[in-house]
C-alpha positions as CSV (number, residue, x, y, z in Angstrom):
1,X,14.2,-3.7,2.4
2,X,17.4,-5.9,2.5
3,X,16.3,-9.2,3.9
4,X,12.7,-8.2,4.4
5,X,10.1,-10.9,3.6
6,X,7.2,-9.8,1.4
7,X,4.2,-12.0,0.7
8,X,1.9,-10.8,-2.0
9,X,-1.5,-12.5,-2.3
10,X,-3.7,-12.4,-5.4
11,X,-6.9,-14.1,-6.5
12,X,-5.7,-14.8,-10.1
13,X,-2.3,-15.4,-11.7
14,X,-1.9,-11.9,-13.0
15,X,-3.3,-9.8,-10.2
16,X,-0.1,-9.2,-8.3
17,X,2.0,-8.3,-11.3
18,X,-0.6,-5.7,-12.5
19,X,-1.5,-4.4,-9.1
20,X,1.9,-4.0,-7.4
21,X,4.5,-5.5,-9.8
22,X,6.6,-2.3,-10.0
23,X,6.7,-2.0,-6.3
24,X,7.9,-5.6,-6.0
25,X,10.6,-5.1,-8.6
26,X,11.9,-2.2,-6.6
27,X,11.8,-4.2,-3.4
28,X,13.6,-7.2,-4.9
29,X,16.3,-4.8,-6.3
30,X,16.8,-3.6,-2.7
31,X,17.2,-7.1,-1.3
32,X,13.7,-8.1,-0.3
33,X,12.6,-11.8,-0.5
34,X,9.3,-12.0,-2.3
35,X,6.8,-14.8,-2.3
36,X,3.7,-14.7,-4.5
37,X,0.6,-16.6,-3.2
38,X,-2.1,-17.1,-5.8
39,X,-5.6,-18.4,-4.8
40,X,-6.7,-19.8,-8.2
41,X,-5.3,-20.6,-11.6
42,X,-7.6,-18.3,-13.5
43,X,-9.3,-21.3,-15.0
44,X,-12.7,-19.5,-15.5
45,X,-11.2,-16.6,-17.4
46,X,-12.4,-15.7,-20.9
47,X,-8.9,-16.0,-22.3
48,X,-6.5,-18.9,-21.6
49,X,-6.9,-22.0,-19.3
50,X,-5.6,-22.9,-16.0
51,X,-2.5,-24.7,-17.3
52,X,-1.5,-21.8,-19.6
53,X,-2.0,-19.3,-16.8
54,X,0.0,-21.3,-14.4
55,X,2.9,-21.4,-16.8
56,X,2.6,-17.6,-17.3
57,X,2.6,-17.0,-13.6
58,X,5.7,-19.0,-13.1
59,X,7.4,-17.1,-15.9
60,X,6.5,-13.8,-14.3
61,X,7.7,-15.0,-10.9
62,X,11.0,-16.1,-12.4
63,X,11.4,-12.7,-14.1
64,X,10.6,-11.0,-10.8
65,X,13.0,-13.1,-8.8
66,X,10.2,-14.4,-6.6
67,X,8.9,-17.7,-5.3
68,X,5.4,-18.7,-6.4
69,X,2.8,-20.8,-4.5
70,X,-0.7,-21.7,-5.5
71,X,-3.3,-22.2,-2.7
72,X,-6.7,-23.8,-3.3
73,X,-9.3,-21.3,-2.2
74,X,-12.2,-22.6,-4.2
75,X,-11.1,-22.0,-7.7
76,X,-11.6,-19.0,-10.1
77,X,-15.0,-17.3,-9.3
78,X,-15.4,-19.6,-6.3
79,X,-13.1,-17.9,-3.8
80,X,-15.0,-17.3,-0.6
81,X,-13.8,-15.9,2.7
82,X,-15.1,-18.8,4.8
83,X,-13.4,-20.1,7.9
84,X,-11.6,-23.1,6.3
85,X,-10.0,-21.0,3.6
86,X,-9.1,-18.3,6.1
87,X,-7.3,-20.8,8.3
88,X,-5.5,-22.3,5.3
89,X,-4.2,-18.8,4.4
90,X,-3.3,-18.1,8.1
91,X,-1.2,-21.2,8.0
92,X,0.6,-19.9,4.9
93,X,1.3,-16.6,6.7
94,X,2.6,-18.4,9.8
95,X,4.8,-20.6,7.6
96,X,6.2,-17.8,5.4
97,X,6.5,-15.2,8.2
98,X,6.2,-12.0,6.1
99,X,7.3,-8.6,7.2
100,X,5.1,-7.1,4.6
101,X,1.8,-8.6,3.5
102,X,0.1,-7.4,0.3
103,X,-3.5,-8.0,-0.8
104,X,-6.0,-6.5,-3.3
105,X,-8.2,-3.6,-2.2
106,X,-11.8,-4.6,-1.2
107,X,-14.1,-2.2,-2.9
108,X,-17.4,-3.6,-4.2
109,X,-17.2,-2.7,-7.9
110,X,-14.7,-5.3,-9.1
111,X,-14.4,-9.1,-9.7
112,X,-15.8,-10.8,-6.6
113,X,-12.7,-12.9,-6.2
114,X,-10.7,-9.7,-5.6
115,X,-13.1,-8.6,-3.0
116,X,-13.1,-12.0,-1.2
117,X,-9.4,-12.2,-1.4
118,X,-9.2,-8.9,0.4
119,X,-11.4,-10.2,3.3
120,X,-9.5,-13.5,3.4
121,X,-6.1,-11.8,3.8
122,X,-7.5,-9.3,6.4
123,X,-8.9,-12.1,8.5
124,X,-6.0,-14.5,8.0
125,X,-3.6,-11.8,9.0
126,X,-5.4,-11.4,12.3
127,X,-5.8,-15.2,13.0
128,X,-2.1,-15.7,12.2
129,X,-1.1,-13.5,15.1
130,X,-3.6,-14.8,17.7
131,X,-1.8,-17.2,19.9
132,X,-4.6,-19.7,20.6
133,X,-6.4,-19.7,17.2
134,X,-8.2,-23.2,17.0
135,X,-6.7,-25.1,14.0
136,X,-3.4,-23.3,14.1
137,X,-1.9,-24.8,17.2
138,X,0.9,-26.6,15.5
139,X,2.5,-23.3,14.2
140,X,3.9,-20.3,16.1
141,X,1.9,-17.1,15.8
142,X,3.2,-14.5,13.4
143,X,2.5,-10.8,13.1
144,X,3.4,-9.0,9.9
145,X,4.9,-5.6,10.2
146,X,2.7,-4.1,7.5
147,X,-0.5,-5.1,5.8
148,X,-0.8,-3.1,2.5
149,X,-3.4,-3.1,-0.3
150,X,-2.9,-2.7,-4.0
151,X,-5.2,-1.7,-6.9
152,X,-6.2,-4.0,-9.7
153,X,-9.4,-2.7,-11.3
154,X,-10.3,0.9,-12.0
155,X,-13.1,1.2,-9.5
156,X,-13.5,4.7,-8.2
157,X,-13.8,4.1,-4.5
158,X,-11.0,1.6,-3.8
159,X,-9.2,3.9,-1.4
160,X,-12.2,5.0,0.7
161,X,-11.3,4.8,4.4
162,X,-7.7,3.9,3.6
163,X,-4.4,5.8,3.8
164,X,-2.9,6.3,0.4
165,X,0.9,5.7,-0.3
166,X,2.5,6.6,-3.5
167,X,5.8,4.8,-4.3
168,X,8.2,6.1,-7.0
169,X,8.6,3.3,-9.5
170,X,10.0,5.5,-12.4
171,X,13.1,3.4,-12.9
172,X,11.1,0.1,-13.1
173,X,8.5,1.0,-15.8
174,X,10.1,-1.0,-18.6
175,X,10.7,-4.1,-16.5
176,X,7.2,-3.8,-15.1
177,X,5.8,-3.8,-18.6
178,X,7.8,-7.0,-19.3
179,X,6.4,-8.5,-16.1
180,X,2.8,-7.8,-17.2
181,X,3.5,-9.1,-20.7
182,X,4.4,-12.5,-19.2
183,X,0.6,-13.0,-18.9
184,X,0.3,-13.1,-22.7
185,X,-3.1,-14.8,-22.7
186,X,-4.7,-11.9,-20.8
187,X,-3.2,-8.9,-22.6
188,X,-3.5,-9.9,-26.2
189,X,-7.1,-8.6,-26.5
190,X,-7.3,-6.0,-23.7
191,X,-5.4,-2.9,-22.9
192,X,-4.6,-3.9,-19.3
193,X,-1.0,-2.9,-19.6
194,X,-1.8,0.6,-20.9
195,X,-4.3,1.0,-18.1
196,X,-1.8,0.3,-15.4
197,X,1.0,2.3,-17.0
198,X,-1.3,5.3,-17.6
199,X,-2.5,5.2,-14.0
200,X,1.1,5.1,-12.7
201,X,2.0,8.1,-14.9
202,X,-0.9,10.1,-13.5
203,X,0.1,9.3,-9.9
204,X,3.7,10.1,-10.8
205,X,2.8,13.6,-12.2
206,X,0.9,14.3,-8.9
207,X,4.1,14.0,-6.9
208,X,6.7,15.2,-9.4
209,X,8.1,11.9,-10.7
210,X,7.7,10.0,-13.9
211,X,5.6,7.1,-12.5
212,X,4.3,6.0,-9.1
213,X,2.4,3.0,-7.9
214,X,-0.3,3.5,-5.2
215,X,-0.6,1.3,-2.2
216,X,-2.9,1.7,0.8
217,X,-2.7,1.1,4.5
218,X,-5.7,0.6,6.8
219,X,-4.0,2.1,9.8
220,X,-1.7,5.1,10.2
221,X,1.9,4.5,9.4
222,X,4.8,5.4,11.8
223,X,7.8,7.3,10.6
224,X,10.7,6.0,12.7
225,X,12.2,9.5,13.0
226,X,12.3,13.0,11.5
227,X,14.9,11.6,9.1
228,X,12.4,9.2,7.6
229,X,9.8,12.0,7.3
230,X,12.3,14.3,5.6
231,X,12.3,11.9,2.6
232,X,8.6,12.0,2.1
233,X,7.0,14.0,-0.7
234,X,3.5,15.4,-0.8
235,X,1.1,15.9,-3.8
236,X,2.1,18.8,-5.9
237,X,-1.4,19.7,-7.2
């Protein structure tokens, strides 16, 4: 991870921290350079307003040790995977040149902004690597090494058709909780933190560690050698 560039993209200011915050804490500790790209300021949320949530997001980014960017993708509840927004995001990918790109899963039973963000990142990831994409001629193509997806909501089919990856985050649970607590306007009336911690505990039990965070890959992943494979662990039950 040392020197690897990670770009995590979320629809709302708290999505990334809740969905893959523990993984990012581990990556930063191991030398990764993390950028958070948020597609709205959560201005349509039941709790808080855009200004409050922007401050909370910056607080979380500082605690994580990441850089934060907001990209206008139509506003909260207005995010749509149209061509203009896809090109805007593809430009960000070419500018930031990530080795690892993270996006929310795209299952149907969740906030539509999450689903649209999934499609946006998938399409932008492709257009960013195509050499002659109209509208991107002023930037060199870029291909991310990995495109991975993280869970936000508790929908039951988010991993359908994807390859599941469990990452041991046991040593980061306390800091992850602090990271999620940065979004105070969103957690004061709902048990979002307990939901994520409980989910991570269940995943951890499955593979014999305290807590794990689940990511997904659309394509098979390559182990560089038998040495890499020797460090993998499979589900215990």
